[in-house]
N, C-alpha and C positions, 0 to 999 in steps of 0.2 A: 224432271222438267223444271227449268228455272226461268224466271222472268226478270229481266234487268231493265230498269227505268232510268233513262238518262235525262237529267235536267240541265238547264242553262245555268251558268254561274252568274250571280248577281253581285253588283257593287253597291255600296252605300249611296243612297240618293237616287237610285234607279226607280222609274215608275213601277207601280204594282202591276204584275201580270194577271191575266185571266186564268182561271182554273184553280182547283183546290190545292193540288200537290205543288204546283208552281208557286202559288201564293205563300205557302208555308216555307218553302225553300227561300224565297225572297225575304219574308219576314224574319227568318233566322239570321240572314246576312245583315239586315238592318239593325237587329237587336245586338248582334255581336259588335257592330260598329259604334254602339253607344246611343243610337237613336231610340227615343221612347215615344210611345203613343200618347195622344191627348184625346179627350172625348169631345166629339162635335156637340155644340150647343143646341142644334136643331134636331138631328136624328138620333143622337145619343150613342152612335157607334164610335169605337176607338179607332183612330187613324194615325199613321205616321206623318211626320212633318211635310213630306212631299205630297201628301194627299189632302193637305189643308190649304185653304185660300188665305188671302191677306185680310179678309173681313173678320171682324170680331163683333159678336153680339154683346150688348151691354144691357143689363137688367137691374132694376132697383127693387130690392126685396125689403120687406118691413120686419123688424124684430122688436122685442120689448125695449131694447136699448137704442133704437133709432134705425134709420135706413142703412141698408147694407148693399153695396154695389158689387155685382158679379159680372165678370167678363169671361166669355167662352169663345173659342175659335169655331169657324164654320168650315166644314169639309167642301171639297170641290163639287161633290155630287149634290149637295144641298143648295148651292148657289144657283140663282135663276139663269136661264140660258142666255139672256141678253147681257147679263153682267159677265158671264164666263167668256162671251165673244169679245168683250172689250179688254179683258185681262191680258197683259203681255205674257208670252210664253218663252 
């Protein structure tokens, strides 16, 4: 008895699919195309560029040598619903 699983073919820049196996096939295609993940500044999850919004969180941290400014991208899932509705697609 054999089980054959057929997955869609994904191109670089395609939106992320639902489902565990489909996501891994999609992520492999993104990685092979040279796309790399960045960590969301709000939820801490790693996302590919097409899963990130244009918003960037900026924070000022303090160190012994003075203030340090850190910028981090925000994923689409962390954006408020009212801001996502206004964003062009």
